[in-house]
Structures are given as C-alpha cells and as structure tokens.
ZAMARGU-4260 file (C-alpha; in steps of 0.2 Angstrom, whole numbers, plus 5000, padded with zeros to 4 digits):
<rodrens>
0) 4936/4797/5001 | 4938/4816/5003 | 4951/4821/5016 | 4938/4832/5026 | 4948/4848/5025
5) 4952/4861/5011 | 4969/4869/5006 | 4972/4886/4998 | 4988/4892/4990 | 4994/4907/5000
10) 5008/4910/4988 | 5022/4912/5000 | 5029/4903/5015 | 5018/4906/5030 | 5027/4910/5047
15) 5012/4915/5058 | 4994/4917/5060 | 4982/4926/5072 | 4963/4927/5074 | 4952/4942/5077
20) 4943/4938/5093 | 4927/4945/5101 | 4927/4963/5103 | 4932/4972/5119 | 4925/4989/5124
25) 4937/5002/5117 | 4933/5020/5120 | 4930/5030/5104 | 4931/5015/5092 | 4916/5009/5083
30) 4913/4990/5082 | 4913/4991/5063 | 4930/5000/5061 | 4941/4985/5065 | 4945/4969/5056
35) 4930/4958/5054 | 4926/4946/5069 | 4933/4929/5066 | 4945/4935/5052 | 4962/4926/5052
40) 4978/4935/5048 | 4992/4926/5040 | 5010/4933/5038 | 5026/4927/5029 | 5035/4928/5012
45) 5051/4925/5004 | 5062/4937/5014 | 5074/4951/5009 | 5082/4940/4995 | 5075/4943/4977
50) 5066/4926/4976 | 5051/4933/4967 | 5041/4928/4982 | 5032/4943/4990 | 5031/4947/5009
55) 5013/4949/5014 | 5000/4951/5027 | 4984/4942/5022 | 4967/4942/5029 | 4956/4927/5027
60) 4938/4923/5032 | 4931/4905/5032 | 4916/4902/5020 | 4908/4885/5016 | 4909/4878/4999
65) 4896/4868/4989 | 4902/4852/4998 | 4899/4860/5015 | 4917/4861/5019 | 4925/4877/5025
70) 4938/4886/5014 | 4949/4901/5016 | 4943/4917/5006 | 4956/4931/5005 | 4948/4948/5009
75) 4964/4959/5011 | 4982/4956/5005 | 4996/4969/5010 | 5013/4969/5003 | 5026/4973/5016
80) 5040/4976/5004 | 5057/4969/5007 | 5054/4965/5025 | 5045/4948/5030 | 5034/4947/5045
85) 5037/4931/5055 | 5024/4932/5069 | 5008/4943/5071 | 4995/4948/5083 | 4979/4959/5082
90) 4973/4971/5096 | 4957/4967/5105 | 4948/4980/5095 | 4954/4973/5078 | 4960/4991/5074
95) 4979/4988/5076 | 4991/4974/5071 | 5008/4971/5077 | 5021/4960/5068 | 5039/4954/5070
100) 5050/4961/5057 | 5068/4954/5059 | 5074/4963/5075 | 5060/4975/5074 | 5041/4977/5079
105) 5030/4985/5066 | 5013/4992/5072 | 5000/4993/5058 | 4983/5002/5058 | 4969/4993/5048
110) 4958/5005/5039 | 4941/4998/5032 | 4937/5004/5015 | 4920/5012/5011 | 4919/5002/4995
115) 4927/4987/4989 | 4942/4989/4977 | 4943/4980/4960 | 4953/4966/4969 | 4938/4964/4981
120) 4949/4970/4996 | 4938/4976/5010 | 4952/4986/5019 | 4970/4991/5019 | 4985/4992/5032
125) 4995/5007/5036 | 5012/5005/5044 | 5012/5018/5059 | 5029/5015/5066 | 5043/5002/5067
130) 5055/5001/5081 | 5070/4989/5087 | 5065/4977/5100 | 5078/4964/5100 | 5097/4967/5105
135) 5106/4950/5105 | 5125/4949/5107 | 5125/4939/5090 | 5118/4944/5073 | 5106/4943/5065
140) 5093/4947/5078 | 5076/4941/5078 | 5060/4946/5087 | 5051/4929/5088 | 5034/4933/5096
145) 5022/4948/5099 | 5006/4949/5109 | 4994/4962/5113 | 4987/4963/5131 | 4968/4963/5135
150) 4966/4981/5130 | 4975/4993/5118 | 4987/4999/5131 | 5000/4985/5132 | 5011/4975/5119
155) 5024/4962/5124 | 5038/4956/5113 | 5051/4942/5115 | 5065/4936/5104 | 5083/4930/5103
160) 5090/4943/5116 | 5081/4932/5129 | 5071/4947/5136 | 5052/4950/5136 | 5049/4969/5134
165) 5032/4977/5138 | 5027/4993/5128 | 5014/5007/5131 | 5004/5006/5115 | 4993/5021/5119
170) 5008/5032/5122 | 5015/5026/5105 | 4998/5031/5097 | 4998/5048/5106 | 5015/5052/5100
175) 5011/5047/5082 | 4996/5058/5082 | 5007/5073/5089 | 5020/5070/5075 | 5006/5069/5062
180) 4999/5086/5068 | 5016/5094/5065 | 5023/5093/5083 | 5042/5094/5079 | 5047/5090/5097
185) 5041/5072/5094 | 5056/5062/5086 | 5056/5044/5079 | 5066/5037/5094 | 5054/5045/5107
190) 5038/5037/5099 | 5040/5021/5108 | 5039/5020/5127 | 5045/5004/5136 | 5036/4999/5152
195) 5047/4985/5158 | 5061/4974/5152 | 5059/4956/5159 | 5076/4948/5160 | 5080/4931/5166
200) 5079/4919/5152 | 5096/4912/5145 | 5090/4907/5128 | 5078/4914/5115 | 5060/4916/5119
205) 5048/4906/5109 | 5030/4911/5116 | 5022/4923/5127 | 5004/4925/5134 | 4994/4937/5145
210) 4983/4930/5159 | 4965/4935/5157 | 4964/4946/5172 | 4979/4956/5167 | 4989/4952/5182
215) 5002/4940/5175 | 5012/4936/5159 | 5020/4919/5154 | 5035/4918/5144 | 5041/4901/5136
220) 5059/4899/5132 | 5071/4887/5124 | 5081/4887/5140 | 5069/4874/5146 | 5059/4886/5157
225) 5043/4895/5157 | 5042/4911/5168 | 5027/4919/5176 | 5029/4938/5178 | 5020/4952/5187
230) 5014/4964/5174 | 5013/4979/5185 | 5030/4977/5194 | 5039/4968/5181 | 5045/4955/5194
235) 5047/4937/5191 | 5035/4927/5202 | 5039/4909/5198 | 5050/4898/5186 | 5041/4883/5179
240) 5054/4871/5174 | 5052/4859/5159 | 5055/4840/5161 | 5074/4842/5158 | 5077/4824/5163
245) 5067/4818/5148 | 5076/4831/5137 | 5061/4842/5135 | 5059/4861/5132 | 5045/4874/5130
250) 5037/4878/5113 | 5020/4886/5117 | 5011/4893/5132 | 4993/4899/5133 | 4982/4904/5148
255) 4965/4895/5147 | 4959/4905/5162 | 4965/4916/5177 | 4970/4900/5186 | 4976/4888/5172
260) 4991/4889/5160 | 4993/4876/5146 | 5010/4873/5139 | 5018/4863/5125 | 5034/4854/5129
265) 5044/4846/5115 | 5060/4837/5113 | 5075/4848/5115 | 5085/4839/5102 | 5071/4838/5089
270) 5068/4820/5090 | 5056/4812/5103 | 5038/4814/5110 | 5029/4830/5114 | 5018/4833/5129
275) 5004/4845/5135 | 5008/4850/5153 | 4995/4860/5163 | 4999/4871/5177 | 4986/4876/5190
280) 4987/4892/5200 | 4983/4892/5219 | 4982/4908/5230 | 4993/4907/5245 | 4997/4920/5259
285) 5013/4926/5249 | 5004/4927/5232 | 5001/4914/5218 | 5009/4897/5216 | 5008/4887/5200
290) 5009/4868/5201 | 5008/4854/5188 | 4991/4847/5188 | 4991/4836/5172 | 5004/4829/5160
295) 4998/4821/5144 | 5008/4813/5129 | 5000/4821/5114 | 5012/4816/5099 | 5026/4804/5096
300) 5035/4817/5086 | 5038/4836/5086 | 5022/4846/5090 | 5024/4864/5084 | 5008/4873/5091
305) 4991/4870/5100 | 4976/4881/5101 | 4960/4881/5112 | 4945/4881/5101 | 4932/4895/5104
310) 4919/4883/5112 | 4933/4877/5124 | 4928/4859/5121 | 4943/4854/5110 | 4961/4858/5108
315) 4969/4858/5091 | 4987/4851/5090 | 4999/4854/5075 | 5015/4845/5071 | 5031/4846/5061
320) 5025/4832/5051 | 5011/4842/5044 | 4996/4833/5054 | 4983/4841/5064 | 4974/4832/5079
325) 4958/4837/5088 | 4960/4833/5106 | 4947/4832/5120 | 4949/4848/5131 | 4946/4839/5147
330) 4958/4824/5145 | 4969/4830/5130 | 4966/4813/5122 | 4965/4812/5103 | 4948/4812/5095
335) 4953/4814/5077 | 4968/4816/5067 | 4970/4824/5049 | 4986/4817/5042 | 4997/4825/5029
340) 4987/4842/5029 | 5004/4850/5025 | 5020/4842/5018 | 5031/4854/5029 | 5031/4859/5047
345) 5015/4869/5053 | 5020/4886/5059 | 5003/4893/5064 | 4986/4887/5071 | 4970/4896/5076
350) 4952/4893/5078 | 4938/4903/5071 | 4920/4901/5063 | 4913/4902/5046 | 4903/4916/5038
355) 4890/4917/5024 | 4900/4921/5008 | 4889/4935/5002 | 4883/4944/5018 | 4897/4939/5030
360) 4884/4934/5043 | 4892/4923/5056 | 4888/4905/5056 | 4891/4893/5071 | 4902/4880/5063
365) 4919/4881/5070 | 4935/4877/5060 | 4954/4877/5063 | 4965/4887/5051 | 4983/4882/5049
370) 4998/4889/5039 | 5015/4881/5034 | 5031/4885/5025 | 5024/4874/5011 | 5014/4890/5006
375) 4997/4882/5010 | 4983/4888/5021 | 4972/4874/5027 | 4955/4874/5035 | 4950/4859/5046
380) 4933/4856/5054 | 4932/4857/5073 | 4921/4841/5075 | 4926/4824/5079 | 4920/4808/5071
385) 4908/4797/5082 | 4910/4782/5070 | 4922/4773/5082 | 4910/4775/5096 | 4896/4769/5086
390) 4905/4754/5081 | 4910/4750/5099 | 4893/4752/5105 | 4886/4741/5091 | 4899/4728/5095
395) 4895/4728/5114 | 4876/4727/5110 | 4879/4712/5098 | 4890/4703/5111 | 4876/4706/5124
400) 4863/4699/5112 | 4874/4684/5108 | 4877/4680/5127 | 4858/4681/5130 | 4855/4669/5115
405) 4868/4657/5121 | 4861/4657/5139 | 4843/4654/5132 | 4849/4641/5121 | 4858/4632/5135
410) 4843/4632/5146 | 4831/4624/5134 | 4843/4612/5127
</rodrens>
C-alpha cells in the first residue's frame, strides 16, 4: 500500500521552512509582485565547510501528480554562497524574506521575473542587507529564529544571547534606498534601527510569534519559560512557566487568535513525552492575564514542531523520529499518523494548498510540507482517514442487529 505522501530530494539538509500566507494590504505594492500565495520557502545547506553541499533558499509549490497526491515542485533556488540559512520567514506582502545566517540576520528582496529562465525559475532573491543580531558571551553565536510582524514594519529575532530584538524594517528599507541613490551619509552600521531589546530569558530562545492584533509577542526559551511582551513598550507582561516538575521546556509557540497561545513543551533532557499546552488570555483591570486552559499529551517521544492548518480544523505535529501526525484542533487528539516520513528529525513544518501545475490556479486541497536534515522535503495530505470510524459504526450496528435477533429468537422459542 502506498504511504499516502510524497518525498522530494532537496539536495541539502533542511533547517527551516516558511509559507507565503494570504496577502495583507501594503501601500505601493502590487499583489503580483511578491512570492506566489501558498508557496513554501525552504532553507538549509552544508554550512561553511567545503562539503560540496550548497547553501540554498528554495521555493516550492504543491502540485498534484497522476495519483492525486501532492508533491513539491521547485520554482526558485537561490545559492547563498558560503553562509547557510537556518531559519526563515516571509513578509506579509511576500516581497521580503528574512533569514538567520549564523549570528546575523539577512534581509532579501524577491524579484519576480517577467519571463521564466532556462531553469524554469520564476523569480530571484537579492540580499539587501545583513546585520549582526546575536551577541552571546560564548562563541559561535547563532540567531535561532526570525519573524515578521503583521505588516512590513516590524521584524523580531531571537538567539543564543537570550534576547529578543525588534527591528524597524521600514527604516531599514528607507536607508537602503538612500544608499542606493548615492547618499554618502548612510553607512552600513546605520542601516538597521533597533526598536526594543527584550531581555529576561536566561537560555537560548527557540521560537517567537506575534499576536494577531499586534499588541503582544511571545518568546519561547530553553530556560523553561515562555514570556509575553508588550510590543509598543518592550515591557514583560507575564512569564508562562513550563511544567518543570515533569522536566519539560519550551520548543514552539504560536498564537491561534488574539486570546489564545498554543505552545509545545518537550522533555528538557531529550527523552520523554511531549505536550501541547494551551494558554488563554483574559482581560482584567490591570491588563491581560494568561492562564492554562488545556494540557494534552501528544507524543511519547520528542516533538519538534507543530503548525495550525489553514482551515483551522487540524494541527500538524512533527517529531524527532520523523513522523507527522494530524491532530484534531479542538481536542488535539490524534486522527492519523504518517510514520517514517523522514529518517532524521524534522526541522520544519507548515501548511499550504495545491495549485494546478500549468496555470498555477489555486486548488482547495490542503497539505503539510515538512523538511528534515535527511535532505528530504515531504508533502502530506491534510485529511484524516474515516476508516476506523466506519468500522466502529459497522461493528455497533452489527451488535445491535445481533441483540435484536437474540431477543426475537428468545421470545419465539
């Protein structure tokens, strides 16, 4: 029996993925200028060593093959030279891409080509600026995560120096434009303006996410704490502790709405179970308070990532063992598991939809795309099997029929 998913060789170890979401209104930017809606960006590579493995940013879209399965089709591949990107995010307009590059952040601009190249590339990336964001006391430094805000104006980074930093993207773009126009007063070190430095974590930051209304930011750290920050003031609002008694720490955090934060807690020592912990926000007189509303055991081993599907009915869960599970959004119970999708830990997971291969027209079938250091990009359908429910219902019906038959048989005999 076919596994129900497809694999594609990326050609390099994958360290991060991001998806181009629905457009937001951005002044002066045409909807056709940015990356295609639903496209998935994948980053990774062999690092600075001369391994023969390239460091790349790749863009994929999901097309359906003759068997009706979604598969990844590369539409852009950009060589980042000697520097490997380890995490990535795309701006709401799809025009800009930010990547973690060692202790630096790289800001790229996507330029759509008027005509496809010989290699079928639909666009190209241009590195606009790269600046140092991580300053730990030990070396080598590493920026672990980068996220755009809900518009083009805010970018957040986090890494080994235990600090979240907020950057003014529009100020960076304005400075770059001045430099390109020949303004000699604009120097490389003045291109980047830091808005806030959010200090308080004591170990490296693993994930960050912006709350949909734009008021708050969450940062998940290996120090067993998730912190909620006020974006405007840069002040800490609340510390959400992990279940330290069970030896858990944070791996991922994602706002599902302005009033709900979903977090992934994993074993601090690497062995043990993983849990989804949901925090709900309540407005009080002094501000907002976040409290635990749900704790669900989701994996007997190390989970590495989760992602809310676009239709918000399901949650994808990836593990270090290479499996991907589809969870019910309301209960976080497992509906279907794809085992051995990867043979090494999964490093990135996102949800998108398929498009027609020739026209690029959007189709409504949804998929999850995963990447791993095994150099594979996998595409898994977002649909759960109803077979077990059909079997249960048939079994129940047969039992009822049998009970009625026995009753009738007893009455007449």
